[in-house]
N, C-alpha and C positions, 0 to 999 in steps of 0.2 A: 208516563215513566220519567224520572229526573235522570238527566246525565251529568256524571260526577264532574266536578269542577276541573280535574286534572285533565279529563278527556276534551272539556271545552277549550281548554289553553292550547293542547297538542293541535286540535283542529284547525283554530284559529291561525296559528304559526303555519301550519301548511299552506292554509288560504293565502296567507301574506306571502308567503314564498312563491306560489304560482303567480300572483300578480307582480311581483318583483321579477319574475323570470320573463314573464310577457313583456314588461317594459323595456326590459335590458335588451331582448330580442328586436325590438321595434326601433331601436336606436341604430343609426348608421353605423357601419365598421370603423374602426379606429383608422384614421388617416384619410377618410372618404368623406366627400362633400356632396351634398344634395344639390342637383342643378334646379334652379328656378327657371320658370319660362323667360325671365327677362335676360336671361344670361345665354340664350341661344346665339346671338349675334356673333358673327365671325369678325373678329379684329382684323385690321390690314396688317399687311406683312411687307416689311422692307425687303425688296428683291433688286436684282440687275436682270434685266432681258436684252439679249443680243440679237438682233434680226432686222428684218426689211420693215421700212415704214410705208404702209399702204392705206388706201381707201378702205375703210371696214368692209365695203361690199365688194372689192376685187376679188377676193378668193371665190365668192360665188359667181361672179359673172364669167372669171377665167375658166372655171370647172364646167360652167354651162356652154362655153363657147368650143366646139368641136375644131380642133386645129389651131384656134386660134392662141396667140401668145400676147399678153397683155403686160406692157412695162409701166409701172406707175410713175408719176412724176408731180410737179407741183400744182399742174392742172386738176389732178385728183382730189386735192384738198382745198379746193377753193369754194366759196359760197356756204352752204348749210351742210358741207360734208362732215362724216365722222372720221376719225383716224383709226389705224389699227396697227398693231405690231405683230409681226409672224416671228415667233420664236424659231430661230435656225436650228436649234437642237432636235424638237420634236414636232414642229409645225402647229403648235398652239397658236390660236388667235387671241389676242388681248385687246379689248375696247381702250384706246387710249383717252384719257379724260385728265381735267383739271382737279385741283383739291376740292372745288365746290361742284364738281362732276359734270361740267360743261364739257363741249368737245375740245380736244386738244389740238384740233387741226391747224388753226391759226398759229400756232406755235411749231407745229411739226412740217407746216407746208414745204419748207425749204428742204427738208429732210426726205420728202417723198421719193420712194423708190431706191434710197441708199440703206446702206448696212450700218446700223448704229448701236450703240449700247445705251439703254434707256434706264436710269435707277428711279425708283419711285415705290409708293405703297399699292401692294395687290390685294385686291378683294376678289372673293368669287361667291356665285350664287347659281346653284342649280346647274352646274356644268359650263358655265360661261365666266370670264374672267376681266375684271377691269384693272388698269395701271394707271394711278395717278403719277402724272409725269412730274419729277422734280428735277432731274439733272438729263441733258442729252449731249452725247458726243460721238464722233466717229468711231466706229468699231476698230478695234486692234486685230493683228493677226490675220490668220487666212479662214474663211468660213468653210465649215465642214460640207460634206456632200449634202446635197439639198434633199429636205423631208419628202415624203412620198406626196404628190399632188392629189387632194381627194377629188372623187368624182361625185358629179350631182346625180340624185335620184329624185323621182317624182313621188310624192307622199300627201298625205292629209294629216294635220295635226288637229287634235280636239283638245281645246283647254282656254284659258282665261287670256284675254287681250290686256298686256300691262305695258307700263313705263318700265323699259329695261333697267333703268338706272335705279329703281325702286327695289328690285331684286338683288341688285349688287351693291346696294349702300350696306355698310356693315350695321348700322343702326336699326335695321330692319332685316336685312338678308332674305328678305321675301317672306317671311314666316308669319309676320303679323300684320301686314299691310295687304289693303285690298283696294286695287287700283280702281278709280271712277274716272268719268269724263274729263274732271279738272287735272288729273296726272297726264292727259295727253293734250292739254292746251299748248298751243304754239307751234312754229315751224321746225324749232330745233329738237324736237323730242324724238328719242330712239325708243320706236314701237317695236313691240315682239309680242310673243306667244308663249305662254307656260304649258306644255305638254302635261296633261292629267295622268297619262299611262306612264312615262317614264320620269316625270318632273323635270325635264330638261328646259331651258329656256333657249328661245330663238330669237334673233334678232330679224325683223321682217322689212324686206326691201320692194319696191315697186318693180314691176315687170321691165327687161331690157327690150332694145330693138332686136329683130329678128337675125342681124348680122352679128350678134354678140356683143356690141357696145352697150354699155349702160345708157338708159335714158336719163338725161339731165334736167335739172330744172333751171328756172331763168337765170339763176345765179351759178350754175355748172354743177356737175357731179351727181353721182347716182342720187335718187331720190328713196327715202324711206317710205314704207307703206302706210303713213300715218293717215292719209286721206280715205284710204279703203277700211282701216280698223279703227279708227276713232269713233264712228258710231256704235261698235261693239264693246267699248271700254266697260270693264267691269262684267262682262257677260260672257258665258260659255259660247265658244264658236268652232266652227270647221274652217280650218285654213289649208287651202291646197296650193301646192307649188313645188318648184325645184329645191331641193335641200342638199346644202352642203355643211358639213359640220353643224355648227349652231347657227346657221343663218338660212333663210328661206326666202325665194323669190316668189311673192305672193301673186297667183293667177286667179283666185277665187276666195270670198270669204263671206260666210254667212252664220246667222244666229244657230247655235246647236238646239 
């Protein structure tokens, strides 16, 4: 049976209209922009933080030491130490680093234990924050009431052993980079573990002495857990120890 010409035209127009509607529906809404995987990185943000300059590990050791009170000083930032800044408003701990993500301890050594205002670029990755130090000055005004001191807890983290700065670097933000043994070369590496369950990033340190004082290396200062965790680089691991915030004192580590 032949279909009349007029009917063919109508059916064709209906079909074209359906295709056009489908194509229009597939377009992003006006004013929206489709994100590409390459744009996942979080750009550094200019901020100012007021608080105490400490050895990055000091909050962990202070919370782990019953009744002991530790006051940071220049000795805490000697050698291969990593500096931190405790935000006096909320107790947040920043990893203090240079523009090339090296430790800012040499620059901040004379400020250890003091209340300062640091201006710089902040980046964040998996719950941990870094501050690229640009300006340091003695803090003005009066310090607010101290933030609550966190308590230590025993725990086991299952996840990937990483170079902490890989996850904090805005170019990767930890999303597209997989750490391997090369990432943990050297003595100055800030090693950590990325928790599979929560996604949080923990900075790992070696155990301290029974009396509460951190074990130092030959050049002074607490040691990172680089020797224990380097063999597990890029692998899934079980890491057990005392946890305070985004810090863990490693007592045991093995391949998962």
